[in-house]
C-alpha positions as CSV (number, residue, x, y, z in Angstrom):
1,M,128.3,63.4,96.7
2,V,126.5,64.2,93.5
3,A,124.6,60.9,93.6
4,V,123.5,61.5,97.2
5,I,122.1,65.0,96.2
6,M,120.4,63.5,93.2
7,F,118.7,60.8,95.2
8,A,117.7,63.2,98.0
9,L,116.2,65.6,95.4
10,L,114.4,62.7,93.7
11,I,112.9,61.4,97.0
12,L,111.9,65.0,98.0
13,L,110.1,65.7,94.8
14,V,108.2,62.4,94.9
15,V,107.2,63.0,98.6
16,V,105.8,66.4,97.8
17,G,103.7,64.9,95.0
18,A,105.6,65.6,91.8
19,P,105.1,63.0,89.0
20,V,107.9,60.4,89.2
21,S,108.9,61.0,85.6
22,M,109.3,64.8,86.2
23,A,111.1,64.1,89.5
24,M,113.6,61.8,87.8
25,A,114.2,64.3,84.9
26,I,114.7,67.3,87.3
27,S,117.1,65.3,89.5
28,A,119.1,64.1,86.5
29,L,119.4,67.6,85.1
30,C,120.4,69.1,88.4
31,A,123.1,66.4,88.9
32,I,124.5,67.0,85.4
33,L,124.6,70.8,86.0
34,F,126.2,70.2,89.5
35,C,128.9,68.1,87.8
36,G,129.7,71.0,85.4
37,L,128.7,68.9,82.4
38,D,127.1,70.2,79.2
39,P,123.3,69.3,79.2
40,V,123.7,68.7,75.5
41,I,124.6,65.0,76.4
42,I,121.1,64.4,77.7
43,P,119.3,63.8,74.4
44,S,121.9,61.2,73.4
45,L,121.6,59.5,76.7
46,I,117.8,59.4,76.5
47,S,118.0,58.1,72.9
48,G,120.4,55.3,74.1
49,G,117.9,54.4,76.9
50,I,115.1,53.6,74.5
51,S,117.0,52.2,71.5
52,S,117.0,48.6,72.9
53,Y,115.6,45.9,70.6
54,T,114.1,44.2,73.6
55,L,112.0,47.3,74.4
56,M,110.3,47.1,71.0
57,A,108.2,44.3,72.5
58,V,106.6,46.5,75.2
59,P,104.0,48.3,73.0
60,F,103.0,45.1,71.3
61,F,102.2,43.3,74.6
62,I,100.4,46.3,75.9
63,F,98.3,46.5,72.7
64,L,97.6,42.8,72.9
65,G,96.1,43.2,76.4
66,N,94.1,46.2,75.3
67,V,92.6,44.4,72.3
68,M,91.6,41.5,74.4
69,N,89.9,43.8,76.8
70,S,88.1,45.9,74.2
71,G,87.1,42.7,72.3
72,G,85.2,41.3,75.3
73,I,87.4,38.2,75.2
74,T,88.0,38.4,79.0
75,H,84.4,37.3,79.5
76,R,85.1,34.1,77.7
77,I,88.2,33.4,79.7
78,F,86.3,34.0,82.9
79,D,83.5,31.7,81.9
80,W,85.9,28.9,81.0
81,C,87.8,29.2,84.3
82,E,84.4,29.2,86.2
83,A,83.6,25.8,84.5
84,L,87.1,24.5,85.4
85,V,87.6,25.5,89.1
86,G,84.2,27.1,90.1
87,H,83.4,24.0,92.1
88,I,86.3,24.4,94.5
89,K,85.8,25.9,97.9
90,G,85.9,29.7,97.4
91,G,84.0,29.4,94.0
92,L,84.4,32.6,92.0
93,A,87.4,33.7,94.1
94,Q,89.3,30.6,92.8
95,V,88.0,31.4,89.3
96,N,89.4,35.0,89.8
97,I,92.9,33.6,90.4
98,I,92.9,31.1,87.5
99,S,91.5,33.8,85.1
100,S,94.4,36.1,86.1
101,V,96.9,33.3,85.4
102,I,95.5,32.9,81.8
103,F,95.1,36.7,81.3
104,A,98.7,37.2,82.6
105,G,99.8,35.1,79.6
106,I,98.2,37.7,77.4
107,S,98.5,41.2,78.9
108,G,101.8,41.2,80.9
109,T,100.7,44.0,83.2
110,A,98.9,44.2,86.6
111,V,96.9,47.3,85.5
112,A,95.5,45.6,82.4
113,D,94.4,42.7,84.6
114,S,92.8,45.0,87.2
115,A,91.0,47.3,84.8
116,G,89.9,44.7,82.3
117,L,89.4,41.3,83.8
118,G,89.0,42.8,87.3
119,M,85.7,44.4,86.5
120,V,84.3,41.2,85.0
121,E,85.4,39.2,88.1
122,I,84.1,41.6,90.7
123,E,80.7,42.1,89.0
124,A,80.3,38.3,88.8
125,M,81.2,37.9,92.5
126,K,78.8,40.8,93.5
127,K,75.9,39.1,91.7
128,K,76.4,35.9,93.7
129,D,76.6,37.9,96.9
130,Y,80.3,37.5,97.8
131,D,81.8,39.8,100.4
132,V,82.7,43.0,98.5
133,P,86.1,43.8,100.2
134,F,87.1,40.2,99.8
135,S,86.1,40.2,96.1
136,I,88.2,43.3,95.5
137,G,91.1,42.1,97.6
138,I,91.5,38.8,95.7
139,T,91.3,40.7,92.4
140,V,94.1,43.0,93.5
141,A,96.2,40.1,94.7
142,S,95.6,38.0,91.6
143,S,96.4,41.0,89.3
144,L,100.0,40.8,90.5
145,L,100.4,37.6,88.5
146,G,100.3,39.8,85.3
147,P,103.9,41.0,85.6
148,I,105.3,37.6,86.6
149,I,103.8,35.1,84.2
150,P,105.1,35.6,80.6
151,P,104.8,37.8,78.7
152,S,105.7,40.5,81.2
153,V,106.4,44.1,80.6
154,V,108.2,44.3,83.9
155,L,110.6,41.5,83.0
156,L,111.1,43.1,79.6
157,V,112.3,46.3,81.3
158,F,114.6,44.3,83.5
159,A,116.0,42.4,80.5
160,S,116.8,45.6,78.8
161,L,118.4,47.2,81.8
162,A,120.4,44.2,82.9
163,N,121.2,43.0,79.4
164,V,119.9,39.5,79.9
165,S,117.8,37.3,77.6
166,P,114.1,38.2,77.7
167,G,113.2,34.7,76.6
168,K,115.0,33.1,79.6
169,L,113.5,35.7,82.0
170,F,110.0,35.0,80.6
171,M,110.5,31.2,81.3
172,A,111.9,32.0,84.7
173,G,108.6,33.7,85.6
174,V,106.4,30.6,84.9
175,L,107.0,28.6,88.1
176,P,107.0,31.6,90.5
177,G,103.7,32.7,88.9
178,V,102.2,29.2,89.4
179,L,103.5,29.2,93.0
180,L,101.9,32.5,93.8
181,A,98.6,31.4,92.2
182,G,98.7,28.2,94.2
183,I,99.3,30.0,97.5
184,L,96.5,32.5,96.8
185,M,94.1,29.6,96.0
186,I,95.0,27.8,99.3
187,C,94.6,31.1,101.2
188,V,91.1,31.6,99.7
189,Y,90.1,28.0,100.4
190,I,91.1,28.4,104.1
191,M,89.4,31.8,104.5
192,C,86.1,30.4,103.0
193,A,86.3,27.1,104.9
194,R,86.7,28.9,108.2
195,G,83.9,31.3,107.5
196,K,86.2,34.4,107.6
197,V,84.4,35.9,104.6
198,K,81.0,35.7,103.1
199,C,81.4,33.1,100.4
200,P,78.5,31.1,98.9
201,E,78.8,27.4,98.4
202,P,80.2,26.6,94.9
203,E,78.2,24.8,92.3
204,P,79.1,21.1,91.6
205,F,81.5,20.3,88.8
206,S,80.0,19.6,85.4
207,A,82.1,18.0,82.6
208,R,79.4,19.0,80.1
209,H,79.6,22.6,81.2
210,L,83.4,22.6,80.9
211,W,83.3,21.1,77.4
212,D,80.8,23.7,76.3
213,A,82.9,26.5,77.8
214,T,86.0,25.2,76.1
215,K,84.3,25.2,72.7
216,H,83.0,28.7,73.5
217,S,86.5,30.1,74.4
218,I,89.0,27.9,72.6
219,F,90.5,30.6,70.4
220,A,90.9,33.0,73.4
221,L,92.6,30.2,75.4
222,L,95.0,29.4,72.6
223,C,96.5,32.9,72.7
224,P,98.7,32.5,75.8
225,A,99.6,29.0,74.7
226,I,100.9,30.3,71.3
227,L,102.9,33.0,73.0
228,L,104.5,30.7,75.6
229,L,105.2,28.1,72.9
230,G,106.9,30.7,70.7
231,I,109.1,31.9,73.6
232,S,110.0,28.5,75.1
233,T,111.0,26.9,71.8
234,G,113.0,29.9,70.6
235,F,110.8,30.0,67.4
236,A,110.5,33.8,67.8
237,T,112.0,36.6,69.8
238,A,110.0,38.4,72.5
239,T,109.2,41.2,70.0
240,E,108.2,38.8,67.3
241,V,106.0,36.9,69.7
242,G,104.3,40.2,70.7
243,I,103.6,41.0,67.0
244,I,102.1,37.5,66.5
245,G,100.0,38.0,69.6
246,C,98.6,41.3,68.3
247,V,97.6,39.9,65.0
248,Y,96.1,36.8,66.6
249,S,94.1,38.9,69.1
250,I,92.5,40.9,66.3
251,F,91.8,37.7,64.4
252,V,90.1,36.3,67.5
253,S,88.0,39.4,67.9
254,I,86.8,39.1,64.3
255,I,85.9,35.4,64.8
256,Y,83.9,36.2,67.9
257,R,82.3,39.1,66.1
258,T,83.4,41.5,68.9
259,F,85.7,43.5,66.7
260,S,85.0,47.2,66.1
261,L,87.0,50.0,64.6
262,K,86.2,52.2,67.6
263,G,87.5,49.6,70.0
264,L,90.7,49.1,68.0
265,L,91.3,52.8,67.9
266,Q,90.8,53.1,71.6
267,A,93.2,50.2,72.2
268,L,95.8,52.0,70.0
269,K,95.3,55.2,71.9
270,D,95.7,53.5,75.3
271,T,98.8,51.6,74.0
272,L,100.4,54.8,72.8
273,M,99.8,56.6,76.1
274,S,101.2,53.7,78.1
275,S,104.1,53.1,75.8
276,A,105.1,56.7,75.7
277,S,105.1,56.9,79.5
278,I,107.3,53.8,79.8
279,M,109.7,55.0,77.0
280,F,110.0,58.4,78.6
281,L,110.9,56.8,81.9
282,M,113.4,54.5,80.2
283,G,115.1,57.5,78.6
284,I,115.4,59.5,81.8
285,G,116.4,56.3,83.7
286,N,119.4,55.9,81.3
287,V,120.5,59.4,82.3
288,L,120.3,58.5,86.0
289,A,122.1,55.2,85.3
290,W,124.9,57.1,83.5
291,I,125.3,59.5,86.4
292,M,125.4,56.6,88.9
293,T,128.0,54.8,86.8
294,K,130.1,58.0,86.6
295,E,129.9,58.5,90.3
296,Q,130.7,54.8,90.9
297,V,127.6,54.3,93.0
298,P,127.3,50.5,92.4
299,Q,130.9,50.0,93.3
300,S,130.6,52.0,96.5
301,I,127.4,50.1,97.6
302,T,129.0,46.7,96.7
303,K,132.0,47.6,98.8
304,A,129.8,48.5,101.7
305,L,127.8,45.3,101.5
306,T,130.9,43.1,101.2
307,G,132.2,44.7,104.4
308,M,128.9,43.8,106.2
309,T,128.4,40.2,105.0
310,D,129.4,37.6,102.4
311,N,126.0,35.8,102.5
312,K,124.1,36.3,99.3
313,Y,120.8,35.5,101.0
314,I,121.2,38.4,103.5
315,V,122.0,40.6,100.5
316,L,118.8,39.4,98.8
317,L,116.8,40.2,101.9
318,I,118.3,43.8,102.0
319,I,117.4,44.2,98.3
320,M,113.9,43.0,98.7
321,A,113.4,45.3,101.7
322,I,114.6,48.3,99.8
323,L,112.4,47.4,96.7
324,L,109.3,46.9,98.9
325,F,109.9,50.2,100.6
326,L,110.3,52.1,97.3
327,G,107.2,50.3,96.0
328,C,105.1,52.3,98.5
329,F,106.0,55.6,96.8
330,M,107.1,54.8,93.2
331,D,105.8,52.7,90.3
332,G,107.6,49.5,89.3
333,T,109.2,50.8,86.1
334,S,110.7,53.9,87.9
335,I,112.1,51.7,90.7
336,Q,113.8,49.4,88.2
337,L,115.3,52.3,86.3
338,V,116.8,53.6,89.5
339,M,117.8,50.4,91.2
340,V,118.7,47.8,88.5
341,P,121.9,49.6,87.4
342,I,122.9,49.4,91.1
343,L,121.7,45.9,91.7
344,V,123.3,44.1,88.8
345,P,126.9,44.7,89.9
346,I,126.0,43.8,93.4
347,A,124.4,40.5,92.2
348,N,127.5,39.7,90.1
349,A,129.8,40.4,93.2
350,F,127.8,38.0,95.4
351,G,127.2,35.3,92.8
352,I,123.4,35.9,92.5
353,D,122.0,34.7,89.2
354,L,120.7,37.6,87.2
355,I,117.7,35.5,86.1
356,L,116.8,34.9,89.7
357,L,117.4,38.6,90.5
358,G,115.1,39.6,87.6
359,V,112.2,37.5,89.0
360,V,112.8,38.7,92.5
361,V,112.9,42.4,91.4
362,A,109.8,41.9,89.2
363,L,107.7,40.4,92.0
364,A,109.0,42.9,94.7
365,V,108.2,46.0,92.6
366,T,104.9,44.5,91.5
367,I,103.8,44.2,95.1
368,G,104.1,48.0,95.3
369,A,101.2,48.1,92.9
370,A,99.0,46.7,95.7
371,T,100.4,48.7,98.6
372,P,99.3,52.2,99.7
373,P,99.8,55.1,99.4
374,V,100.4,55.0,95.6
375,G,99.5,51.4,94.7
376,V,98.1,51.8,91.1
377,C,96.0,48.6,91.3
378,L,94.3,49.9,94.4
379,F,93.3,53.1,92.7
380,V,92.2,51.4,89.5
381,L,89.9,49.0,91.3
382,S,88.6,51.8,93.6
383,S,87.7,53.7,90.4
384,V,86.1,50.9,88.4
385,T,84.1,49.6,91.4
386,G,83.1,52.9,93.0
387,E,84.3,51.6,96.4
388,S,86.5,53.8,98.7
389,L,90.2,53.3,98.8
390,E,89.9,52.2,102.4
391,T,87.5,49.3,101.4
392,V,90.0,48.2,98.7
393,V,92.9,48.2,101.1
394,R,90.9,46.4,103.8
395,G,90.0,43.6,101.3
396,T,93.6,43.3,100.2
397,K,95.2,43.1,103.7
398,P,94.7,39.3,104.2
399,F,96.7,38.6,101.0
400,Y,99.8,40.6,101.8
401,F,101.4,37.8,103.9
402,P,100.8,35.0,101.3
403,I,102.3,37.3,98.6
404,L,105.4,38.1,100.7
405,F,105.8,34.3,101.5
406,A,105.8,33.7,97.7
407,L,108.5,36.4,97.3
408,L,110.7,34.8,100.0
409,A,110.2,31.4,98.5
410,V,111.3,32.6,95.0
411,A,114.4,34.4,96.5
412,F,115.6,31.5,98.6
413,I,114.6,28.5,96.4
414,A,116.6,29.3,93.2
415,P,115.4,26.4,91.0
416,L,111.9,28.0,91.1
417,S,113.2,30.6,88.6
418,T,116.4,29.0,87.2
419,W,115.3,25.4,86.4
420,L,112.9,26.0,83.5
421,P,115.3,28.4,81.6
422,S,118.1,25.9,82.1
423,I,116.3,23.0,80.6
424,L,114.9,25.0,77.7
425,A,118.2,26.7,76.9
């Protein structure tokens, strides 16, 4: 009963426009008071929620993405990707996707991709007279690669909540990320080939141009390779890899002569703000998780589901539907804090691999960043481009189906997320 009241209050506060963090805090406090418990336990629960070693990696990966953005390194990545795939039908739209794949291996968040690389991509597409809604839409869609391809802040949060290896989760995100990128590239190719959008003819491939672009951006391109190598070989933990990436990003900025103290301080400021927000949510989320455990919410839901079906794929469909619905109203971190403590016991009961569940949850909650009414990537790109939210949503619509198809493929084809971690274990 207490859990029902807590969730009802949480949803009500979110619907009326309260910040999700405040809604979670108020709901948790009311639930504790309703149970007749002493609120003095709240500080210790909050402290327990943010004391995970895994979470130490979060600010480092956020800082890494911010330094790359402030150092102008995103332009070099985009130029190299243009030389590599700019000749394919769809031109700069294809470049947009591949750039996001590489930047995802640096930043780990959809917002960093949208705000930093997104502006570079859209400006380049506008200059070559691409359809504006289409340019924005593919940027929104490709930014979703950030939380899937390692390193990923979303996967780090899941690893902390579900007590699974962040290294294995990172490797599990590689193939699903490549799959999503491939599906988006095919979608762009078909749209441009059929004349569905205004898309100029791409320039022919030039090996000389690719070689020059590679020399121009080699140090920037090495960053995601170094991070992935460190994670896959077990040479360093996720936190240590994040630290290495931060030092390397500053080193690259100095080499390219784009380093500035002002830019570094701004990157630190942005990192502190983002990290503080995530850590506050993690602390409050631990309070909610404790209440749900005390009220045996996971056990009750597991019992109800086992009474309905014994098919784990149906359970996965139900999980994805719930996550996609919540994604329309809450950010990904908040959804994970509420749902992961419930989903882990359910997954164990139905024999669902937690590594698979982590990737499914990450992709499902990330889709919420591109769906109205509170999709953060939609608002970010509306702000940086000056276009209306309606224009952004209109441009994104054609890509919802391919993204959902990728989600279903990841959920139902387990080796996509479990094979790579198994061979690298």
